[in-house]
C-alpha positions, 0 to 999 in steps of 0.5 A: 547522462547514466541510468541512476544519475537523478534529472534535474527535478521541477515539480511546477503546475505543467509538471507536479509530483504525481502520487498514486494510491491504490486502496485507498477507500481503506483505512490504510489506504485513507491514512496514507493519503492523507498524509501524503498530500499534507507532506509533498503539497507544503513545497510543490503542486500534487497531482493524487491519483486514489483507486478502489471498488467502491464509488461513494467511499472515492467520492467522500474521500476525494471531497474530504481531502480537497476541503482542506487547506493547500499551501500549493495547488492540488488536483485529486483524480480518481480511478474506480476499479478492480485490480484484476481487471487489466482494463481499471490497469490500463485506465491508470497508467493512462491518467498518470500521463508517462510521469509518476513519482510515487507509487503506493500498492494498499489494495488485498483481501483476506481469506473468507473461509478459514480453511487449512490449505489442504482444504481450500478451494482453488477457486478461491487460491486463485482469488486471493493471489490474483489481488495480493499479488499479480495485481500488484506485478501487473500495475508495476510493469503498465507503470514502470516507464512513467516510473523510471521518466520520474526516477519514482518509488514503488511502496508496497503494503504487506503483511508480518504473515507474508513472514509468519504463517496463521493457522486458516490463513494459509492462502493469504500466508502464501500471496503476502510471502509472495508480494515479498518477494516480488518487491525485493525482484522489482527493487533489483530490476527497477535500482538501474533506472532510478527507481526504489522499490520497498515495503513496509510490513503491518502486523495486526491493524487497527483497521476496518479489516479487523474490525469485520471479523467481530461481531460487535464493537465490544468483542474487538474492544478485547481483541484489540485489548489482548493485542495491546498486552502481547505486544512487547511496547504495549501498543496497537498499531494505527493506520496513522503508523503505516501511514507515516512509513510509506511518507517516509518512503515515498521521499524522492530524498531516501534514494539510498534506500531500496528492497527495505521493509520497515515492520510495524507491528510493536515487535508482536511477531518477534514473540512467534506465531499468533493465532488471535482472530 
């Protein structure tokens, strides 16, 4: 049997469809977790691993997911920890149990300052890259054996900042550009083993991450209205928009889709550099 030939898959109670979502307590991560479990529990037992840094939010998300009715059995495991720490990555690997059908990397941070790159301190630049780039590379490396065993799928949630510069967000943009090349490289390297690596590239999303930049709801709503006005499709991207694309890319039936980038921004980034924040 060649490396690319699919094994016959039988997802059972003993061998459930296993998914891992990092950054699961964020707005996008929560939507992704919800839609993945809803989609794949229709026909298969599902084992969902959730990662985040806030244990309280993780427990709350688990509670919300477990309160719903599913056609098949669902088990939810929590791995709380900072993904820049090797111990957290090892815990994720151990909890996977040697098999992983879907890995969704939703975690990431923005810069705490609005300095241009020439005034960004080395420590801040390294912090951004540790979270947004190096931790992603480390996770896929550590879980590659489990992904190969299952002919799994990886979806990296990036940002249109990977190809569109934003004044004062240079470190963030650079880290996302590196992440984009990581996804393409992994797609080529892991493809022969039946592992697909794709990315979802959202623009400005109505999310907790963007909300925190504003002092009150009124100013945030004005920002969203401006985004809607500038976007060709006259809409604001939601976490569910991103999650639907993730669910599509994770689907094992889409075995020909590899190294794809799905941009979700209503074509806002096609209008040139945006400086809304």
